[in-house]
C-alpha positions as CSV (number, residue, x, y, z in Angstrom):
1,M,-31.9,-8.1,19.8
2,D,-30.3,-5.6,17.4
3,N,-28.0,-4.4,20.2
4,S,-26.8,-8.0,20.9
5,I,-26.1,-8.6,17.2
6,T,-24.1,-5.3,17.0
7,T,-22.1,-6.2,20.1
8,R,-21.2,-9.7,18.7
9,S,-20.1,-8.1,15.4
10,R,-17.8,-5.7,17.1
11,N,-16.2,-8.5,19.1
12,K,-15.6,-10.4,16.0
13,F,-14.0,-7.4,14.3
14,W,-11.6,-6.7,17.1
15,F,-10.7,-10.4,17.4
16,L,-9.9,-10.5,13.7
17,F,-7.9,-7.3,14.0
18,F,-5.9,-8.8,16.9
19,V,-5.1,-12.0,14.8
20,L,-4.0,-10.0,11.8
21,F,-1.8,-7.8,14.0
22,V,-0.1,-10.8,15.7
23,S,0.5,-12.4,12.2
24,W,1.9,-9.1,10.9
25,Y,4.2,-8.8,13.9
26,L,5.6,-12.4,13.5
27,L,6.0,-11.9,9.8
28,V,7.9,-8.6,10.1
29,Y,10.0,-9.2,13.2
30,R,10.6,-13.0,13.3
31,V,11.4,-13.6,9.7
32,D,14.8,-12.7,8.3
33,W,13.9,-9.9,5.9
34,F,17.4,-8.4,5.8
35,P,19.5,-10.6,3.5
36,L,21.6,-7.7,2.3
37,S,25.3,-7.9,3.1
38,I,26.2,-4.4,4.4
39,S,29.7,-3.9,5.6
40,R,30.7,-2.0,8.7
41,H,32.4,0.7,6.6
42,Q,29.2,1.3,4.6
43,V,26.9,1.6,7.6
44,N,29.2,3.9,9.4
45,S,29.1,6.2,6.3
46,T,26.5,8.9,6.2
47,V,23.2,7.6,4.8
48,S,20.6,10.0,3.5
49,L,17.4,9.1,1.6
50,G,14.7,11.7,1.1
51,S,14.7,14.0,4.1
52,D,16.0,11.4,6.6
53,S,19.7,11.1,7.3
54,I,21.8,9.0,9.6
55,S,25.5,9.8,10.2
56,E,28.3,7.9,12.0
57,T,28.4,10.6,14.6
58,N,24.7,10.2,15.4
59,L,25.0,6.4,15.6
60,H,27.7,6.7,18.1
61,K,25.9,9.3,20.2
62,E,22.8,7.1,20.4
63,N,24.9,4.0,21.2
64,V,23.5,2.3,18.1
65,S,25.1,-1.0,17.3
66,V,26.4,-1.4,13.8
67,I,24.8,-4.2,11.7
68,P,27.8,-6.5,11.2
69,Y,26.4,-9.3,9.1
70,A,23.1,-10.1,7.3
71,N,22.2,-13.1,9.4
72,D,22.6,-11.4,12.8
73,V,19.6,-10.6,14.8
74,I,18.6,-7.0,14.3
75,K,18.6,-5.2,17.6
76,D,15.8,-2.7,18.5
77,D,17.9,0.4,17.8
78,E,19.2,-1.1,14.6
79,K,15.7,-1.5,13.3
80,S,15.5,2.3,13.0
81,V,18.4,2.1,10.6
82,Y,16.6,-0.5,8.5
83,N,13.3,1.3,8.7
84,T,14.9,4.5,7.6
85,L,16.4,2.8,4.6
86,S,13.1,1.2,3.6
87,A,10.7,4.0,4.7
88,D,9.6,4.9,1.2
89,N,8.9,1.3,0.2
90,D,5.8,-0.7,1.3
91,T,7.0,-3.8,-0.6
92,I,10.6,-4.7,-1.5
93,E,10.8,-7.0,-4.5
94,D,14.3,-6.5,-5.9
95,F,16.8,-6.8,-3.1
96,E,19.8,-7.0,-5.5
97,G,18.7,-3.7,-7.1
98,L,18.3,-2.1,-3.6
99,Q,21.7,-3.4,-2.6
100,K,23.4,-1.8,-5.6
101,E,21.5,1.4,-5.0
102,L,22.5,1.5,-1.4
103,E,26.1,0.7,-2.1
104,S,26.3,3.5,-4.7
105,L,24.7,5.9,-2.4
106,L,26.9,5.0,0.5
107,Q,30.0,5.2,-1.6
108,T,29.0,8.6,-2.9
109,Q,28.4,9.9,0.6
110,D,31.7,8.4,1.7
111,D,33.6,10.1,-1.2
112,E,32.0,13.5,-0.3
113,R,33.1,13.1,3.3
114,N,36.7,12.2,2.2
115,L,36.6,15.2,-0.2
116,K,35.6,17.6,2.6
117,K,38.0,16.2,5.2
118,G,40.9,15.7,2.9
119,L,41.0,12.0,3.7
120,D,42.4,9.2,1.6
121,R,43.6,11.3,-1.4
122,K,44.5,8.1,-3.3
123,E,40.8,7.3,-3.6
124,V,39.4,10.9,-3.7
125,D,41.8,13.5,-5.1
126,F,40.4,16.9,-4.6
127,C,43.2,18.4,-6.6
128,K,43.0,16.2,-9.6
129,G,43.2,18.5,-12.7
130,R,44.1,21.4,-10.4
131,Y,47.7,20.7,-9.5
132,V,50.2,23.5,-10.1
133,Y,54.0,23.1,-10.2
134,V,56.0,26.2,-9.4
135,H,59.4,26.5,-10.9
136,D,62.2,27.3,-8.4
137,L,63.8,30.1,-10.3
138,P,67.2,31.5,-9.4
139,S,66.6,34.4,-6.9
140,R,67.8,37.0,-9.5
141,F,64.4,36.6,-11.2
142,N,62.3,37.5,-8.1
143,D,63.6,37.8,-4.5
144,D,66.7,39.8,-5.4
145,L,64.6,42.4,-7.2
146,L,62.7,43.1,-3.9
147,K,66.1,43.6,-2.2
148,Q,66.7,46.4,-4.8
149,C,63.4,48.1,-4.0
150,K,65.0,51.5,-3.7
151,L,66.0,51.3,-7.4
152,L,62.7,50.2,-8.8
153,N,61.2,53.7,-9.2
154,K,63.1,56.8,-10.3
155,W,61.0,59.1,-8.2
156,S,60.1,57.2,-5.0
157,D,61.1,54.5,-2.6
158,M,59.1,51.4,-3.4
159,C,60.2,49.4,-0.3
160,H,57.2,50.0,1.9
161,Y,54.9,48.8,-0.9
162,F,56.4,45.3,-0.5
163,E,55.6,44.9,3.2
164,N,53.0,42.4,4.2
165,K,53.7,40.0,1.3
166,G,53.4,42.7,-1.3
167,L,50.2,44.4,0.1
168,G,52.1,47.4,1.4
169,S,51.9,49.1,4.7
170,R,48.6,49.0,6.7
171,L,46.2,51.8,6.2
172,G,44.1,51.5,9.3
173,N,40.7,53.2,9.1
174,P,41.2,57.0,8.6
175,Q,38.0,59.0,8.6
176,R,36.2,55.7,9.1
177,L,36.2,55.2,5.3
178,F,37.5,51.6,5.5
179,L,37.3,48.7,8.0
180,S,39.5,48.2,11.1
181,S,41.5,45.6,9.2
182,G,42.2,44.3,5.7
183,W,43.2,47.7,4.1
184,F,46.7,48.4,2.8
185,E,48.6,51.0,0.8
186,T,48.9,48.7,-2.2
187,H,50.8,49.9,-5.3
188,Q,49.1,49.3,-8.6
189,F,52.2,47.5,-10.0
190,S,52.7,45.1,-7.2
191,L,50.5,42.3,-8.6
192,E,53.3,39.8,-9.4
193,V,54.6,39.9,-5.8
194,I,51.0,39.4,-4.3
195,F,50.2,36.7,-6.8
196,H,53.4,34.8,-6.0
197,N,52.7,34.9,-2.3
198,R,49.2,33.7,-2.9
199,M,50.5,30.9,-5.0
200,K,52.7,29.7,-2.1
201,Q,49.5,29.1,-0.2
202,Y,47.7,27.5,-3.1
203,E,46.0,24.3,-1.8
204,C,47.0,22.1,-4.8
205,L,50.7,22.7,-5.2
206,T,52.8,19.7,-6.2
207,N,56.5,18.9,-6.3
208,D,55.8,16.3,-9.0
209,S,55.6,18.2,-12.3
210,S,54.2,15.1,-14.0
211,K,51.0,15.6,-12.0
212,A,50.7,19.3,-12.7
213,A,47.9,20.7,-14.8
214,A,49.8,23.9,-15.2
215,I,53.3,25.3,-14.3
216,F,53.8,28.7,-12.8
217,V,56.9,30.8,-13.6
218,P,57.4,33.3,-10.7
219,F,59.4,35.9,-12.6
220,Y,58.9,39.5,-11.4
221,S,59.0,40.8,-15.0
222,G,57.3,44.1,-14.1
223,L,59.9,45.0,-11.4
224,D,62.6,43.9,-13.7
225,I,61.7,46.3,-16.5
226,A,60.7,49.1,-14.1
227,R,64.4,49.7,-13.5
228,F,65.0,50.6,-17.1
229,L,61.9,52.4,-18.4
230,W,62.8,56.0,-17.6
231,D,66.5,56.3,-18.4
232,K,68.6,55.6,-21.5
233,Y,69.4,51.9,-21.3
234,N,70.2,50.0,-24.4
235,V,68.0,47.2,-25.6
236,S,70.4,44.5,-24.6
237,V,70.3,45.6,-20.9
238,R,66.5,45.8,-20.9
239,D,66.1,42.4,-22.6
240,S,68.8,40.6,-20.6
241,D,66.8,39.0,-17.8
242,S,63.9,38.0,-20.1
243,R,66.3,36.2,-22.5
244,D,68.1,34.5,-19.6
245,L,64.7,33.4,-18.2
246,V,63.5,31.7,-21.3
247,K,66.9,30.1,-21.8
248,W,66.7,28.7,-18.2
249,L,63.1,27.4,-18.9
250,R,64.1,25.7,-22.2
251,G,66.7,23.7,-20.2
252,K,64.2,22.2,-17.9
253,P,62.4,18.9,-18.6
254,E,59.0,20.4,-17.8
255,W,59.4,22.6,-20.9
256,S,59.6,19.8,-23.3
257,V,56.3,18.2,-22.3
258,M,54.2,20.8,-24.1
259,G,56.8,23.2,-25.4
260,G,55.9,25.7,-22.7
261,K,52.1,25.7,-23.5
262,D,51.3,24.6,-19.9
263,H,53.5,27.4,-18.4
264,F,52.1,30.7,-17.2
265,L,53.6,33.9,-16.0
266,V,52.0,36.9,-14.1
267,S,53.3,40.4,-14.7
268,G,52.3,43.5,-12.6
269,R,52.5,45.9,-15.5
270,I,50.6,46.5,-18.8
271,T,51.4,44.4,-21.8
272,W,52.9,47.3,-23.7
273,D,55.9,47.4,-21.4
274,F,57.0,44.0,-22.8
275,R,56.2,44.5,-26.5
276,R,59.0,46.5,-28.0
277,A,58.5,45.9,-31.6
278,F,62.0,46.9,-32.9
279,D,65.5,46.7,-31.5
280,E,66.4,50.3,-31.3
281,D,67.3,52.0,-28.0
282,S,64.5,54.6,-28.6
283,G,61.9,51.9,-28.3
284,W,59.8,51.5,-25.2
285,G,60.2,48.6,-22.7
286,N,61.6,45.2,-23.5
287,K,60.5,42.4,-25.9
288,L,59.7,39.7,-23.3
289,M,56.3,39.0,-24.9
290,F,57.7,38.8,-28.4
291,L,60.2,36.1,-27.6
292,P,59.2,32.8,-29.3
293,E,59.1,30.9,-25.9
294,S,56.9,33.6,-24.3
295,Q,54.4,33.3,-27.2
296,N,53.9,29.6,-26.1
297,M,53.2,30.5,-22.5
298,T,50.0,32.1,-21.1
299,M,51.1,35.7,-20.2
300,I,49.0,37.4,-17.6
301,T,49.0,41.1,-17.2
302,I,46.9,43.9,-15.7
303,E,46.2,45.0,-19.3
304,S,46.3,42.7,-22.3
305,S,46.7,43.4,-26.0
306,P,43.6,43.1,-28.1
307,W,45.8,42.1,-31.0
308,H,47.7,39.1,-29.5
309,R,46.5,35.7,-28.5
310,N,48.7,34.7,-25.6
311,D,48.2,37.4,-23.0
312,F,45.2,37.8,-20.7
313,A,44.2,40.6,-18.3
314,I,43.4,40.2,-14.6
315,P,42.4,43.0,-12.2
316,Y,44.8,45.6,-10.9
317,P,45.4,45.2,-7.1
318,T,43.2,47.4,-5.0
319,Y,43.6,48.6,-1.4
320,F,41.4,45.9,0.1
321,H,42.9,42.5,1.0
322,P,40.5,40.7,3.4
323,S,41.6,37.9,5.7
324,N,38.2,36.2,5.9
325,D,34.8,36.0,4.3
326,N,33.2,38.2,7.1
327,E,35.4,41.2,6.1
328,I,34.0,41.0,2.6
329,I,30.4,40.7,3.7
330,Q,30.9,43.6,6.2
331,W,32.4,45.8,3.4
332,Q,29.7,44.9,0.9
333,N,27.0,45.8,3.5
334,K,28.8,49.1,4.2
335,M,28.7,50.0,0.5
336,R,25.0,49.1,0.3
337,R,24.2,51.5,3.1
338,Q,26.5,54.2,1.8
339,K,24.9,57.6,1.0
340,R,26.0,58.9,-2.4
341,R,25.5,62.6,-2.9
342,A,27.1,63.0,-6.3
343,L,25.6,61.7,-9.5
344,F,29.1,61.1,-11.1
345,C,32.7,61.9,-10.5
346,F,36.1,61.8,-12.2
347,A,39.6,61.4,-10.7
348,G,42.4,61.9,-13.1
349,A,44.5,64.3,-15.1
350,P,44.2,65.6,-18.7
351,R,46.3,64.2,-21.5
352,P,47.0,67.3,-23.6
353,N,49.7,65.5,-25.6
354,M,47.4,62.6,-26.6
355,E,45.2,63.6,-29.6
356,D,42.6,60.8,-29.0
357,S,42.2,61.4,-25.3
358,I,38.8,62.6,-24.2
359,R,39.8,63.5,-20.6
360,S,39.8,67.3,-21.2
361,E,36.2,67.0,-22.5
362,I,35.2,64.9,-19.5
363,M,36.7,67.4,-17.1
364,E,34.9,70.2,-18.9
365,Q,31.5,68.5,-18.7
366,C,32.1,67.7,-15.0
367,N,32.9,71.3,-14.2
368,A,29.7,72.3,-16.1
369,S,27.7,70.1,-13.8
370,R,29.2,71.0,-10.5
371,R,26.1,70.3,-8.5
372,K,26.1,66.7,-9.8
373,C,29.8,66.0,-10.6
374,K,32.8,65.9,-8.3
375,L,36.3,66.3,-9.8
376,L,39.6,65.2,-8.3
377,E,42.3,66.5,-10.5
378,C,45.6,64.7,-10.3
379,K,48.2,67.3,-10.5
380,N,51.1,69.0,-8.6
381,D,53.4,67.5,-6.0
382,K,50.6,66.9,-3.6
383,N,48.8,64.5,-5.9
384,K,45.8,63.5,-4.0
385,C,45.1,60.7,-6.5
386,M,48.0,58.8,-5.0
387,K,46.4,58.7,-1.6
388,P,43.7,56.0,-0.9
389,V,41.7,58.2,1.4
390,H,40.9,60.9,-1.2
391,I,40.2,58.3,-4.0
392,M,37.9,56.1,-1.9
393,K,36.1,59.0,-0.3
394,L,35.3,60.4,-3.7
395,F,34.1,57.1,-5.2
396,Q,32.1,56.1,-2.1
397,N,30.1,59.3,-2.4
398,S,29.3,59.0,-6.1
399,I,26.8,56.9,-7.9
400,F,28.8,56.7,-11.2
401,C,32.6,56.8,-11.7
402,L,33.9,57.9,-15.1
403,Q,36.7,55.7,-16.4
404,P,38.1,57.0,-19.7
405,S,41.3,55.6,-21.1
406,G,44.6,57.1,-20.0
407,D,48.1,56.3,-21.3
408,S,46.6,52.9,-22.3
409,F,43.2,51.3,-22.4
410,T,42.8,50.4,-18.7
411,R,43.0,52.0,-15.3
412,R,43.5,50.8,-11.8
413,S,40.7,53.3,-10.9
414,T,38.1,50.9,-12.5
415,F,38.7,48.4,-9.7
416,D,38.8,51.1,-7.0
417,S,35.4,52.3,-8.1
418,I,34.0,48.7,-8.1
419,L,35.4,48.3,-4.6
420,A,33.6,51.5,-3.6
421,G,30.3,50.3,-5.0
422,C,30.4,53.0,-7.7
423,I,29.1,52.1,-11.1
424,P,31.9,52.5,-13.7
425,V,31.2,54.4,-16.9
426,F,33.4,53.3,-19.8
427,F,34.1,55.1,-23.1
428,S,36.0,52.3,-24.9
429,P,35.3,48.5,-24.8
430,G,39.1,48.1,-24.5
431,S,39.0,49.5,-20.9
432,A,37.2,46.5,-19.5
433,Y,34.9,44.5,-21.7
434,V,37.5,42.7,-23.9
435,Q,40.1,42.6,-21.0
436,Y,38.9,40.9,-17.8
437,L,37.1,38.0,-19.4
438,W,37.6,35.7,-16.4
439,H,36.4,38.2,-13.8
440,L,33.7,40.5,-15.2
441,P,30.3,39.6,-16.5
442,K,30.0,39.2,-20.3
443,D,26.8,41.3,-20.2
444,Y,28.5,44.6,-19.4
445,T,25.1,46.5,-19.2
446,T,24.4,44.8,-15.9
447,Y,27.2,46.5,-14.0
448,S,28.4,49.5,-16.1
449,V,27.4,52.3,-18.5
450,F,29.0,52.6,-22.0
451,I,29.3,56.0,-23.8
452,P,31.3,55.9,-27.0
453,E,34.4,58.1,-26.7
454,D,33.8,59.6,-30.2
455,D,30.4,60.9,-29.1
456,V,32.1,62.7,-26.2
457,K,34.9,64.0,-28.4
458,Q,32.4,65.3,-31.0
459,K,30.2,66.7,-28.2
460,K,27.3,64.5,-29.2
461,S,26.9,63.1,-25.7
462,N,26.1,64.9,-22.5
463,I,27.2,62.7,-19.7
464,D,25.1,64.4,-17.1
465,K,21.9,64.0,-19.2
466,I,22.7,60.3,-20.1
467,L,23.3,59.3,-16.4
468,S,20.3,61.3,-15.1
469,Q,17.9,59.5,-17.4
470,I,18.7,56.0,-16.1
471,P,15.8,54.9,-14.0
472,A,16.3,54.6,-10.3
473,K,15.4,50.9,-10.3
474,K,18.0,50.2,-13.0
475,V,20.6,52.2,-11.0
476,S,19.9,50.2,-7.9
477,A,20.2,46.9,-9.7
478,M,23.5,48.0,-11.3
479,R,24.9,49.1,-8.0
480,E,24.0,45.7,-6.4
481,A,25.7,44.0,-9.3
482,V,28.9,46.0,-8.8
483,I,28.9,45.3,-5.0
484,K,28.5,41.5,-5.8
485,L,31.6,41.8,-8.0
486,I,33.8,43.0,-5.2
487,P,35.1,39.5,-4.2
488,K,36.0,38.7,-7.8
489,V,38.2,41.7,-8.3
490,I,40.2,41.7,-5.0
491,Y,43.1,39.6,-3.9
492,N,42.7,38.4,-0.3
493,D,45.6,38.5,2.1
494,P,48.2,35.8,1.1
495,R,48.5,34.8,4.8
496,S,44.9,33.6,5.0
497,R,42.2,31.8,3.0
498,L,38.6,32.6,2.1
499,K,36.0,29.8,2.5
500,K,32.9,31.2,0.8
501,F,34.2,33.5,-1.9
502,Q,36.5,33.1,-4.9
503,D,38.8,36.1,-5.3
504,A,40.7,37.3,-8.3
505,F,43.5,34.8,-7.7
506,D,41.1,31.9,-7.7
507,L,39.4,32.9,-10.9
508,T,42.7,33.5,-12.6
509,I,43.9,30.0,-11.7
510,K,40.6,28.5,-13.0
511,G,41.0,30.5,-16.2
512,V,44.6,29.3,-16.7
513,L,43.8,25.7,-16.0
514,D,40.9,25.8,-18.5
515,R,43.1,27.3,-21.1
516,V,45.9,24.8,-20.7
517,E,43.5,21.9,-20.7
518,T,42.1,23.1,-24.0
519,L,45.6,23.4,-25.4
520,R,46.5,19.9,-24.1
521,K,43.5,18.4,-25.9
522,E,44.2,20.0,-29.3
523,P,46.8,17.5,-30.5
524,R,44.5,14.6,-29.6
525,E,41.7,16.2,-31.5
526,G,43.8,17.1,-34.5
527,R,43.3,20.9,-33.9
528,N,45.5,23.9,-33.6
529,S,43.7,27.0,-32.3
530,S,46.5,29.2,-33.4
531,T,45.2,28.8,-37.0
532,D,41.5,29.5,-36.0
533,F,41.9,33.3,-36.1
534,D,44.1,36.1,-37.1
535,E,45.9,37.6,-34.0
536,E,44.6,41.0,-35.0
537,N,41.1,39.7,-34.1
538,S,42.1,38.2,-30.8
539,W,39.8,40.6,-28.9
540,K,36.8,39.4,-30.9
541,Y,37.6,35.7,-30.8
542,Y,38.2,35.6,-27.0
543,T,35.2,37.9,-26.2
544,F,32.6,36.7,-28.6
545,G,34.0,33.6,-30.3
546,I,33.8,35.3,-33.7
547,T,36.2,37.1,-36.1
548,G,33.8,38.7,-38.5
549,E,32.8,42.4,-38.6
550,H,31.7,43.9,-35.3
551,E,30.3,47.2,-34.1
552,W,33.4,47.8,-32.0
553,D,35.9,47.4,-34.8
554,N,36.6,51.2,-34.9
555,F,37.8,51.1,-31.3
556,F,40.6,48.7,-32.1
557,R,42.3,50.2,-35.1
558,R,46.0,50.6,-34.4
559,T,46.9,54.0,-33.1
560,D,49.9,55.7,-31.4
561,R,48.0,55.6,-28.1
562,V,49.5,52.3,-27.1
563,R,53.2,51.5,-27.4
564,Y,53.4,48.3,-29.4
């Protein structure tokens, strides 16, 4: 009896289950639950909700018909599209809300695809706010100077340095120190040529200056003044091209838009070569950066002035100019594996005629620690410091690279050491920390060591002891930080583009665009940043956003070390 009752109960259960299943099937598949009006363009766009995604490519591969109108019968394959869209919802109550959400999502996905593929720039403008207009200067201001390459240096022929778009002649891979490609004999003062050639390949150039976020002035000011630095030329000759340039710029309609505040110029020499403070023939350099028009422009150099508001420093050119991302990764990995036998090293020459120089003390300490320190003295006619093989071999074999000031605050050697994965040791904040604000981390302790130069001069600091006491774990982290900086301080080959990394050029353009945008907003906001701080405190304002007392004040007292 009990078994019979149990059997009947089971039959009733399965019968009820079958009825419910048939009712559910009719309800879901025979009633029009898809009143949303979705256009062919929207369905073809990539749809992605949660972890599910459907793309136009996949739809075509699977021969899935597009849902043309809301009232059409939904085909079997099309149900998967609908089910994907509604997979996370057991009950749909607000179809209008869903429609708006879907339209917003589909439009966003469509915009992203257009952005990546460069389609329909009228709707999605990848370059909005990034356009750069390049002045077409008379050739006397740039190309003609390259034709005079034999006259640009009193002691050597500069012509081979301008091969390969300003990168110089190819180095190859001597002693297997480099890579098979991407290495060149680049001159430290060739930046303006390299930068101009990079700008010619910039992805957001425009011939319509009204669309430009910034305007580039391709004047080879460093090559211009190099002709006159070492012989007795009067000031009118040295200033001639600079004065003619600003006169030419003033006559252009682009200048009147912001009075030149949206213009920028890149020079391949240090700022002091353009800051002759008085009009006497005995003065050094020209006065390009003291001209009223220049003080409106953003002036970019390999070393900026801590005491002036309109020039900014970017990295010196190094020997490495990769053509693709893989070359950078390959080089970074090579530097990670590199065995370093010396604790620290120094490449340079003493400055006996400079009272404040600590180079003699540094060389003395290095010689006293010969088992830990390697010294490459730059002297005589066979100056090894001018040859990339000797410099890079020294730096690649050292954990720390000493970077004291030379004729001025900065050195190209700083960037050669970073390229070699060697941790730089600075003795003045003016050598890097207040200079390369767009390219180096604000927290300098993550990638460098700072030893105050006064402590070395007064023999209060023992470099060997200081560096030996840094924990191995800290050294390893600093080296990795230095290696990760490599893409940011190099200029890739102007004939190619990087996809993954931003190089020194990219970061410079970003810095310029941000600065010009700030200047453009000031009139609308009733501000004038030129009154926010005294120029003498420019280094503090730009580095820390303050102008009050700072522990580094003693490093930036005016001295005869720099020619201003």
